[in-house]
DOLONU-139359 format. One line per field, with one value per residue: residue in three letters; y, z, x of N, C-alpha, C in turn. Coordinates in pm, 1 decimal. Each point is the difference from the previous one (the first is absolute). Layout:
aa	c(ALA|...)
n_yy	c(Y|...)
n_zz	c(Z|...)
n_xx	c(X|...)
ca_yy	c(Y|...)
ca_zz	c(Z|...)
ca_xx	c(X|...)
c_yy	c(Y|...)
c_zz	c(Z|...)
c_xx	c(X|...)
***
This chain:
aa	c(UNK|UNK|UNK|UNK|UNK|UNK|UNK|UNK|UNK|UNK|UNK|UNK|UNK|UNK|UNK|UNK|UNK|UNK|UNK|UNK|UNK|UNK|UNK|UNK|UNK|UNK|UNK|UNK|UNK|UNK|UNK|UNK|UNK|UNK|UNK|UNK|UNK|UNK|UNK|UNK|UNK|UNK|UNK|UNK|UNK|UNK|UNK|UNK|UNK|UNK|UNK|UNK|UNK|UNK|UNK|UNK|UNK|UNK|UNK|UNK|UNK|UNK|UNK|UNK|UNK|UNK|UNK|UNK|UNK|UNK|UNK|UNK|UNK|UNK|UNK|UNK|UNK|UNK|UNK|UNK|UNK|UNK|UNK|UNK|UNK|UNK|UNK|UNK|UNK|UNK|UNK|UNK|UNK|UNK|UNK|UNK|UNK|UNK|UNK|UNK|UNK|UNK|UNK|UNK|UNK|UNK|UNK|UNK|UNK|UNK|UNK|UNK|UNK|UNK|UNK|UNK|UNK|UNK|UNK)
n_yy	c(14131.5|3.2|124.9|-41.7|-76.7|100.5|75.2|-97.1|-19.5|130.6|1.7|-104.2|58.3|114.3|-64.7|-66.4|115.2|61.1|-99.2|-6.9|132.3|-40.2|-85.1|-67.2|19.1|-6.4|-126.3|-1.9|-132.6|22.4|102.6|-73.1|-99.8|84.4|48.2|-124.4|0.4|111.7|-25.6|124.4|8.9|50.8|81.5|9.8|-34.2|88.1|102.5|63.8|-53.6|25.9|119.8|-20.6|-48.2|-88.9|-60.0|-99.8|93.8|49.3|46.0|116.9|-21.7|100.5|-45.5|101.0|-74.5|-104.9|84.7|71.1|-114.0|-17.2|87.9|17.9|-36.1|75.8|-96.8|7.9|-52.4|97.1|-106.3|31.8|-10.8|43.5|82.0|-0.7|77.2|29.0|47.9|107.1|54.9|-121.4|-11.5|122.3|-26.2|-118.9|56.6|89.3|-91.9|-78.8|111.0|-1.1|-122.7|4.5|-103.4|13.7|24.6|-16.8|-10.5|10.4|128.4|-43.0|73.1|-10.9|5.3|73.7|-106.2|-45.9|82.3|64.7|25.4)
n_zz	c(13889.6|-78.6|-33.0|-28.0|105.9|65.9|-51.6|23.9|117.7|14.8|-48.8|75.1|97.0|-33.1|-15.1|110.1|49.8|-57.8|38.8|119.3|-6.0|-60.1|99.5|-114.2|-5.3|-132.2|-36.4|-105.1|6.9|129.8|-32.5|-96.0|88.6|89.8|-95.6|-32.4|132.9|-60.2|51.2|47.1|-119.4|91.6|-97.9|99.0|-117.0|-45.4|-44.0|1.4|117.7|39.3|-56.6|63.6|59.4|-0.5|110.4|-77.0|-26.7|17.1|116.7|-57.6|124.0|-55.0|68.2|-67.0|-75.3|58.8|89.6|-109.8|-46.4|130.4|-23.3|-88.7|118.7|32.2|75.9|131.2|-53.5|-84.9|-74.7|47.6|-120.3|75.5|-91.5|-12.4|1.1|130.0|32.7|-11.2|-114.0|-52.6|68.5|-37.5|-124.2|16.2|62.4|-98.4|-93.0|56.7|8.4|-122.7|45.8|-101.3|-24.6|-130.9|50.0|-121.4|39.4|-131.8|19.5|-55.0|-106.0|10.0|115.2|-89.9|0.1|-56.8|100.1|-86.6|47.4)
n_xx	c(6022.6|105.1|25.0|121.3|-16.7|-54.0|94.9|87.5|-57.5|-4.6|123.0|29.3|-67.1|56.8|114.2|-23.0|-42.3|103.5|76.9|-56.1|8.0|110.4|-5.4|-11.6|-131.3|23.8|0.3|77.3|15.9|19.3|79.4|54.3|0.8|48.2|77.4|32.3|5.9|44.4|118.9|5.4|57.6|82.3|34.7|88.6|52.7|86.2|-69.9|117.0|29.0|-123.5|13.4|114.3|-108.2|-98.5|-40.4|-41.8|-89.0|122.3|-39.9|25.2|41.6|70.0|102.3|55.8|-82.1|52.0|43.3|20.9|49.7|6.7|-95.7|98.3|43.3|-102.7|-43.1|5.7|-108.8|38.2|22.4|120.4|57.4|100.9|51.5|132.3|106.1|1.6|-118.0|77.5|-37.6|-0.1|113.0|36.9|-39.5|56.4|101.8|-1.0|-23.5|89.5|73.0|-50.6|29.8|86.5|-76.6|-10.6|120.4|51.4|125.3|-16.3|24.9|111.8|-30.2|131.3|-67.5|-68.3|-79.4|110.3|16.3|74.8|119.5)
ca_yy	c(5.4|130.8|69.0|-60.6|-123.6|38.1|49.5|-117.2|-73.6|80.7|-12.8|-134.7|-2.9|77.5|-80.6|-112.4|53.9|28.4|-127.1|-65.8|77.2|-24.3|-141.5|-26.4|-80.5|-101.9|-44.2|33.2|-87.4|22.9|129.3|-23.4|-71.1|96.4|88.4|-81.3|-18.4|126.5|105.7|111.8|10.6|143.8|45.8|124.8|79.1|126.5|-9.0|-21.8|-139.1|-80.4|19.1|-71.7|-143.7|-44.4|-132.3|4.5|20.2|77.2|135.8|83.6|93.7|33.7|9.6|137.7|34.9|-106.0|45.5|81.1|-79.4|-128.9|-44.3|-74.2|-141.6|-59.1|14.4|-73.0|-144.3|-31.2|-66.1|82.8|-45.0|117.7|-20.3|116.2|-42.1|-74.1|-47.4|104.1|79.1|-86.6|-28.1|118.9|4.1|-106.1|46.3|109.7|-55.5|-74.7|96.6|61.8|-99.7|-104.0|-128.9|-98.5|70.8|-78.0|69.3|-84.4|50.1|40.4|-54.9|-114.4|-122.0|-47.2|-117.5|25.1|133.8|9.8|138.6)
ca_zz	c(-136.2|-36.8|-107.6|-130.8|-7.5|-22.2|-137.5|-87.0|12.8|-70.2|-143.8|-40.3|2.6|-116.0|-119.4|1.8|-35.4|-144.0|-72.9|18.4|-61.1|-144.1|-24.4|-55.2|85.7|-82.9|-112.1|-132.3|-38.4|86.6|-38.6|-126.0|33.5|65.8|-104.0|-79.0|82.2|19.6|69.8|-82.4|-17.1|7.0|-22.8|74.4|-57.8|-58.7|-127.2|-106.6|7.9|-44.3|-145.0|-64.4|9.6|124.7|-6.1|-63.3|86.1|120.3|21.6|46.5|109.4|52.2|145.9|44.6|-21.6|55.5|105.6|-57.3|-100.5|63.5|-31.8|-126.0|31.0|54.3|145.1|77.5|-19.8|-130.5|1.8|-75.3|-16.7|-33.4|-46.4|-47.8|-64.7|89.5|117.8|104.0|-5.3|21.9|143.2|65.3|-36.7|75.2|138.1|-0.6|-15.3|122.0|107.0|-29.4|15.4|-103.4|64.9|-92.5|-75.0|-19.5|-66.5|-91.6|-5.7|-135.2|-108.3|-59.9|70.2|-64.8|-82.4|-141.0|-17.5|19.5|20.5)
ca_xx	c(48.3|52.3|-70.6|28.3|-77.4|-138.8|-9.5|9.5|-126.0|-99.7|23.4|-41.0|-147.0|-45.8|26.8|-94.5|-131.1|-1.3|0.7|-128.7|-107.9|5.1|-25.2|-132.9|-87.3|-63.0|83.6|-52.3|-111.8|-115.3|-56.1|-71.3|-123.7|-88.7|-54.4|-93.1|-120.2|-69.1|74.6|46.3|144.4|26.3|136.7|15.6|108.4|-43.1|-72.4|97.6|44.7|-113.0|-12.8|110.1|-24.5|-61.9|-60.6|-132.7|-115.3|32.8|-47.5|110.1|-24.8|132.1|5.1|-21.1|-140.5|-84.0|-92.2|-107.8|-73.4|-25.6|-136.7|3.1|21.2|-121.5|-2.0|101.0|-9.0|57.5|130.2|93.0|138.5|79.5|137.7|74.8|124.0|89.4|-71.0|-1.3|-123.1|-116.5|-0.9|-56.0|-142.1|-68.4|-14.8|-96.4|-134.7|-34.6|-26.9|-129.4|-104.7|-5.5|24.0|56.4|102.9|121.7|109.8|77.3|137.2|39.5|-82.4|70.1|-39.4|-121.7|31.3|28.5|57.5|144.7|44.6)
c_yy	c(139.3|54.6|-65.9|-131.6|30.6|50.4|-118.2|-80.2|75.2|-11.8|-136.9|-14.2|74.1|-78.4|-116.6|47.1|25.6|-128.0|-67.5|76.1|-17.5|-143.2|-19.5|-86.8|-111.3|-36.0|42.5|-88.3|20.3|133.8|-15.0|-67.9|93.1|90.9|-77.3|-18.9|132.2|109.4|108.7|0.1|148.0|28.1|135.1|82.7|130.1|-24.2|-27.5|-144.3|-93.7|6.4|-75.0|-151.2|-37.0|-139.2|11.2|15.4|83.6|139.3|80.4|99.7|32.5|20.9|141.0|46.9|-96.0|51.6|82.2|-77.6|-135.5|-55.4|-81.3|-150.2|-71.5|23.5|-83.5|-152.5|-44.9|-68.8|75.9|-65.0|119.5|-39.1|132.5|-51.8|-88.6|-63.6|104.0|75.8|-86.5|-40.1|115.7|6.8|-105.2|43.1|111.3|-54.2|-74.7|95.1|69.6|-102.9|-104.2|-131.3|-99.5|68.0|-87.1|83.3|-101.4|40.0|47.7|-67.8|-122.3|-132.0|-61.0|-117.8|36.7|134.1|-6.7|147.6|78.8)
c_zz	c(-29.6|-122.7|-135.4|-17.6|-27.2|-142.8|-96.9|4.3|-74.0|-150.5|-50.6|-1.8|-121.1|-129.4|-8.3|-39.6|-149.7|-82.6|9.7|-65.8|-150.3|-34.2|-54.0|94.1|-77.8|-114.4|-131.8|-40.9|87.0|-31.5|-128.0|27.2|68.5|-103.2|-87.4|73.0|38.0|75.2|-99.4|-2.1|-12.3|-9.7|68.7|-47.7|-58.4|-130.7|-116.1|0.0|-53.3|-152.1|-76.6|9.9|136.5|-20.0|-58.1|103.7|123.2|-3.7|52.5|104.3|60.7|150.9|47.9|-20.1|71.8|102.5|-55.9|-101.0|54.6|-33.2|-129.3|21.9|38.3|149.9|67.3|-11.2|-135.6|18.6|-93.7|-1.2|-52.7|-54.8|-41.8|-67.7|90.0|119.6|110.9|1.3|23.8|146.7|79.0|-27.6|77.6|144.4|8.7|-8.9|125.2|114.6|-19.1|-2.5|-109.2|62.4|-86.7|-94.0|-8.1|-76.5|-85.4|2.3|-140.8|-104.8|-64.2|69.6|-57.5|-89.9|-148.0|-28.8|23.2|11.2|-126.4)
c_xx	c(52.2|-73.6|23.1|-75.7|-146.5|-21.3|2.3|-129.7|-111.1|13.7|-44.0|-151.8|-55.5|20.5|-97.5|-139.6|-8.8|-4.6|-136.3|-114.2|-3.4|-36.7|-141.5|-82.6|-67.6|95.5|-64.0|-117.0|-124.3|-67.0|-82.0|-134.6|-100.2|-66.8|-99.4|-132.7|-67.4|72.7|40.7|151.1|32.4|149.6|14.4|119.5|-56.3|-74.3|95.5|51.1|-108.5|-13.7|108.6|-12.5|-53.6|-58.8|-141.0|-112.2|25.4|-62.2|118.0|-49.2|135.9|-3.7|-30.5|-144.1|-95.2|-100.4|-115.9|-84.8|-43.1|-139.2|-5.8|20.7|-129.3|1.5|106.1|-7.9|54.7|135.0|93.2|138.3|77.3|136.5|61.5|126.7|86.0|-69.6|-7.6|-131.8|-122.9|-9.4|-59.1|-150.4|-78.7|-22.5|-104.0|-143.0|-43.4|-32.8|-135.1|-113.5|-12.1|43.7|76.0|99.0|124.1|100.3|75.4|146.5|29.2|-87.6|65.0|-33.3|-128.1|35.3|17.0|63.2|149.4|36.1|-16.3)
***
């Protein structure tokens, strides 16, 4: 293969990774049911974004503070549903928690996917 083909393949792999990393792992109705059954609903947006509106009952743990405030979630057996504005930050947060041993982590993605929520 020539260099341009390898560069194109690398770019396609990178794009696929970005698309898949933003993909929610749970539907809105299923996330709602998880929260009704005791899962923690966590908003990983900034404090200002959270102050401007958030889902009812959500805990605000901004992505940039998650590693230092992780104890606020409980332990690795705690069920956690994460969300943000687009799904990017919640996807990063989900991977971070899973890498630290959390077993029950779901990425809702954008808050607009919550049942009854509109943009």
